[in-house]
N, C-alpha and C positions, 0 to 999 in steps of 0.2 A: 757876821762876816758876809761881805758882799759876794754874790754869785760869780763864779768864774765863767766867762763867755769866750767863745772862739769867734773871730771875725769871719763872717760867712761870705763866700764868693758870690757875686751876682749871678743869678741863673741866666744862661744864654738864651737869646730869643729862639722860639721854635721848639724848645724842649719842655715838655709837660710831664705828666706822670709816666713813670716807666712801665714797660709791658708787664702784665700780671697774669698771664695765662697759666692754668694748671695743666699738667700733663699726667697721663695715666701712670699709676704705680704698678710694679710687678710683684709686690708683696702678696702673701697668701691671703685668701678670703678668711673671714672670721676674726682676723686680727685687725686692729685699727690701722687703716691705710696710712703709710708714712707720707708726710709732706716734706720730709727731710731726713736723711740718714747721717748719723754721726758716730754713735757708739752703740754696741749691742750689749746690754746689761741684763742678766737674768731677772733681777728684781723688777725691772720695768715690765718685762713680759708677764710676770706673775701678777703684777698690779693691774694688768689689763691695758697697759698703755703702749704696748708694742715696742719695736726697736727703732722707730723713726723719729727724727727731730726736725721741726721747722725752726729755723733760727732767724730772728729779726733783732739785730743788735740795736739797742736803744742807748743813746747817750743823753741822759736826762740832767739838765742843769737848770739854774735860775729859779726865780719865784720867791715871793714874799708870803707872809701869812703863817699862822700857826694851825696845828691840827689837834683835835681833842677826841674824846670818846673811845680811846684805847682801853679796853677793860681787861684784856688778857694777852700776854705775849706767848705765841705758840713755839717760837724758836728764837732764842737770844743770840746775838752775834758771837758772844764769847763761848758758847757751848758747842760741842760736836754732837750732832744728832744722827745716830745710826739709822733710825727710822721711826717716824711718828705719824699715825694716821687717825683721823677723826671721821666717823661716818655721819652723814647728814641725809635727811629725806630728799629723794630726787624731786625736782620740779616737773611741771608739765611741758616744759619747752621742747623736750624730745618728741612729744606726741605729734607735733606739727611738721615733723620731718620724717623722711623714709627711715625705717628702723632696719638694722642689720643684726640678725640673730647671732648671739655670742660676742657682740661688739658694742652695740648701743648700750649706754649705761643703764643698768637696773639696780645697781648699788652705787650710791654717790657719796662723795666725801672730799676730804682735803688732806694733804700730807706734806711732810718735810723730811729731807735726808741730806746728810753731808758726806755720803760715801760713794756717790756716783763717779765723781772725778776728784783728782787732787787739786790743791790750790795752785800747784805748778802748772797743771794742765789748764786751769782757768786763766792763768796769766798769759799762756800762749794764745788762747782764744781771744783774750782782751787785746793782745798786740795786733791781731788781724783787724779788729774793729778800729783801733787807733789809726792804723795805716789808711784804711778807707775813709774814715771820717775826717782825716786831715785834709782831704781833697775838697771838702765842702762844709756843711753844717747848717742847721736850721736857724732861722731867725727867732723861732719860738722855743718851747720848752723841751722838745724831743727831736732828736735827729735819728734817721733810719738809714742803715746800710744793708743792702741785699745783694750778695754776690751771685745769687741764682738768676735774678731778672736784670741785675745791673742798677737797681733803684738806689739813688743817693739823694739825701736831702741837701739842697743848695738854696739858701735863702728861704723864700716862701714856696719853693717848687721842688719837684723831683726832676733829676736828669738821669739819663742812662749813661753810666760811667764808661761802659765799653764803647759806646758811640762817641762820647764827648772827648775821652782821653785816648782812645784808639790803642796803638801799640805801646804807648807809655805805661799801660797797665802792667805789662810784664816787668817793668822796672820797680813797680810798687809792691805787687804781690808775688808769691812763689807758688809752685805747684803744691807744696806742703800746706800752704794757707788754704788752698781750695779743698784739700782733704779734710781739714779741720772744720771748714765752714760750708754748710749747705743750707739754702734758704728760699722762702717765698715771700714776696713783698706784701705788706699790709698798709692800710691807710694810716698816716701819721696824724695824731691828735695833739696839738701843742698843749692843750689843757688836759694833760694826762691824769690829773688828780681827781677827775670826776668819776663817780661810781658807774660801773657798767657790767653787763653780762655778755660773756664771749659768744654764747650760742645765739643770742639775739643780734649781736653786732656782726658776727661771721657765722652764718647758718651751718657751714660745713664743720665747725669745731664740735668735737665730742669730748675731748680731754685736752686740758691745757697745762703747761708747766713753764716754769721760769728757772733759768740757770743764772745765778748771780756771779758777776766777774769783779766786783769791788766790795769794799767793806763799809758797813754803816759806822759812822762816827770816826772812821779813819780816813776814808777817801771822800766822804760827803756827809752832810747833815740833813735830817729829814729823810724823805724817800723810802720810808718803810712801806711794805705791802700790807694792805688791810682787807680782811673779809668783813663785810658790813652785815651786822646783825642787830636787830632791835634791842637796844640797851646793853649789848655785849659784843662790841667789835673785837675781832681777833687780829693780831698783827704778827708778821714775820720780819725779823731784822736781817737784812741782807748780809751775807758773808761769802767771800770768794769761794766758789766751788759748791755752794749750797744749791739744792734743787727743791723747789716747792711745786706741788702738782695737785690738780683738782679736776673734778668733772665740770664741764663748761656751762651748765645751765644756771638758772636763777637761784638755785640753792647755794651758789657761790658768787653772789654779788660782791664786787671788790673794787678797789681803787689803790692808787699810790699816793702817799703824802707828797706835798710839794717839797722839792729839793731846795734847801736854804743856802747851801754852799757846796763847793766841790763838784765832782762829776760822779754820776752813778751809771754803771754799765750793767745791762742785763740782757739775756737772750730769751725771747719768747719761743716756747716749744709747744707746737700744737699737733693734735692727732685727729684725723677724720676717719670714720668708718666707711665713708662713701668712696668707692674706687674712682669715681669721676673727678675727685679732687686731689688725686695723687700727682706727684711731680717727679721728674728725673733729676739726678744730681747735676750740678753745673760742671763744666769742664774748663780746665786751665786754658786761657787763650793761646 
């Protein structure tokens, strides 16, 4: 099936990448500093991930090609996973960054759960992404919406949607949308299927998580999340409301399969132990 694509608006002259400053967080020391607050769930705190979410909505579409090397499925779309965690040895990536006692990972691993939010809550969050992304869209494989900084993919560039659309934003989003969505912009990589390490790409990351807002084989084909291991890749099949989480170092090298058809929505959730990378919540215009 051919990929579904949205016609992208041409980026206006003079608009480049949106502002991406971090602002200090007011969360307690020893807990991972939040780069975004959304829900406070006890299991997240006990998992050492804190109560803060950074959200970067990704609309992943397009692409051809097949993927192989999947040796094991950690979580299938059709199952409901209360909680599943696999411990792996920590890499040395954390040694080259400032360590924060009680926060910087000393025990590493990866996990999956389907009980953080309901599928109905996931649909509400997805509707926020759909509203914003309807204003633009990337020419490549991934489009990014960031209500915190105003970053929006338009063609081959970013624009600041608050500056570009001005007061019209109030006719698109509601105050409730802003309560659901808090975010920090990240660089968009159209070729999202390449393997990478979050701690290497973004030095401030200590813990990473993903909240899926669409369903594998229902809303899109391909697009599974893969942990890359020699001779034994592990994959997570997206399911609306499912959260996967992992420590951000090289122990969790990962990538996303190419999306063959449909649209795949996911939110990147990142935690930093460094208070210098904390940000404040965005306010409704």
